[in-house]
N, C-alpha and C positions, 0 to 999 in steps of 0.2 A: 100818294108821294107827290112830293113838292113838286116835281118837276116831269116832263115829258120823255120818257125812255122810248129808244126805239129799238125789239130784239131782232136782229138779222144776221143771215153765213157776213163772217170775215169773208172781208174780196182781197185781190189783189192790195189797191188802193189806200190799207185798214194796216199794212204792215208794220208802219213803224210808232203807229197805235198798238196791236198786238205786243213789240217789243216795250213797251213801256208799259202795259199792263203784267205783265210775263215781268220783268224786274219788281214791280209792286209786290207782285205774288209772292215769291220767290225768297222775295229779304222781310216780307209786313210774316209771312206764315209759315220757315222753313219745316216745320214737322210736319204742317201738313199736303206734302207731296210729292216725289218720287226725284224729281231733279233737285238740284241746290245750286243759290245762284250766282256761283262759284261756276261751277262747272257753267251755267246759262252765258258768263260772263266771257268764260274763256275760247268759246267758240266762234270760231270764223262769221262775218256777216253774209257768208252765202252759207256757211252752213245751217243758221238759223233760219235764212231766207230758204234752205229744201227742206224743211223741216218742215214752217209755215207752209210753202204749195203744198205739203202730201195731205195732208186738211182743208184743200181749195174744190174737194169734191162732192159738194152735196148734192144730194143726201146722205150718203153715204160716208161721208168721214170731210168732220166741217166742225169749225169754230164756230161759237153763237156767241155774239159780244150785243152785250147791253152798250148804246149809243145815248148821252146830252144832248138836247137840243145846240149847243156849238158844235155837235163833233166829238166828244170825248169818249174814251171808250173806258165803263165802270165795272164792266162786271162780263162776265166769259165762262165757258164752258165748252168742251169736248165729246163729239159721238163719233163712235169709230163700229163702224159692222160691216164683215167681212162679204158681202154681197154676194161676190165670184166663187162662194163655198156654200157649195149644194147644206152640204151637213153643218156650214156656224149661220147661216144670213137668219136662220129666225132666232137671231137674241144678237143685242146691241148690247157696248159698254161704256158709257159715261164715264169723264174723267174731269178734272183741272177746273171743277167749279170754284170762282173767287167772286167774291165783290166789292170793290173799294170801303175801306172803310168809313167815308163819307153818308155810302150808298146805304149801310147794313139797317135790317130792322125796319125794310121799309116793302118788301116783300118781292123783290128784284130779284133775290136767289131763284124762291118758289116760280117766277114768271121766267126764267131761265128754263129751270126744269121743265117744269110745266112744256113749254115749247119745245123740249127735245122730245120728251115722251109723246108728241101727238104726231111728232113725223114721223119717230118710232113705228109707232102704230102704223098712222095712218096711211103714209107715203111707202114707209120701206116695209111694210108688214109685221115688223118683226111681234113675238110672239113675247119677250122677255126682254129686261134690259139690267145689266151685272153693274154695279160699280164697288169701292175699297172707300171706305172710309176713316181715319185713324179714329183709336176709340176716346182721343184728348179732343178731338171737337166734335162737340156735346152738338154745339147750333148746327151742326149739319144733317149729323144724325138726328136728330131731333126733326129736321126737316125733312128728312127721308123716309121717317116711320110714319109722317107725317104724310104726307105721298104716295104712299103704301106702300114700300118697300119691306121686306120683312130678312130679317140675318139666316143667312144658314153652314157662315162658320167662321173662325176666328183666322187670319196669318200671324201668327206669333214674332214677333221683331220681322217683322216686314222691311223697316228699315232701321236707320244704324245713325243715330244723331248724337255728336262728340260720343261720350263714355253711354249710351244710353240707348235704349231699343224704344218703338214703336212699334205698337201692336196696330191689325184690321179688324175692321170687322169687313168680310164678306157679304153684301145684298143683289137682293135680286126684288124686280118688279114683275108682275106676270103679267102679262099684256091681254090676252084671248085669254 
């Protein structure tokens, strides 16, 4: 990597930076996310704040950010685990992986995902992590395979974009 990157859970003070990277992600890669740019822009600031606060519960529900030394956020990933439910606390879910275009191909997505995996396994005691990835997202799919995720199904027509559909691979990584 060309510059040092700090990876940490997003905090309340990161709210405006979260909005910036969320907008960037939804605008630049609409086929990769369940949310869309127009929907996000239609939300009130209070609604966005409430959604952001929902993921301020490290280590069970959080957003992890990658920050440059100047404080810019250049990557993010979400993690959720229903740790309060005895029958579901053994598994977590990864979502929303995004790295800014100028920071790609530097191993940042791997670092983000590896940090989530380590926290899920070592702090949360999760036995597995699940995720879904668009069949068109070859780079992320290859990353997930490289880090030990396997496909266990396909969600046909998982999203509808304009006049077409996007299928998603359902993937899992067993941690124990």
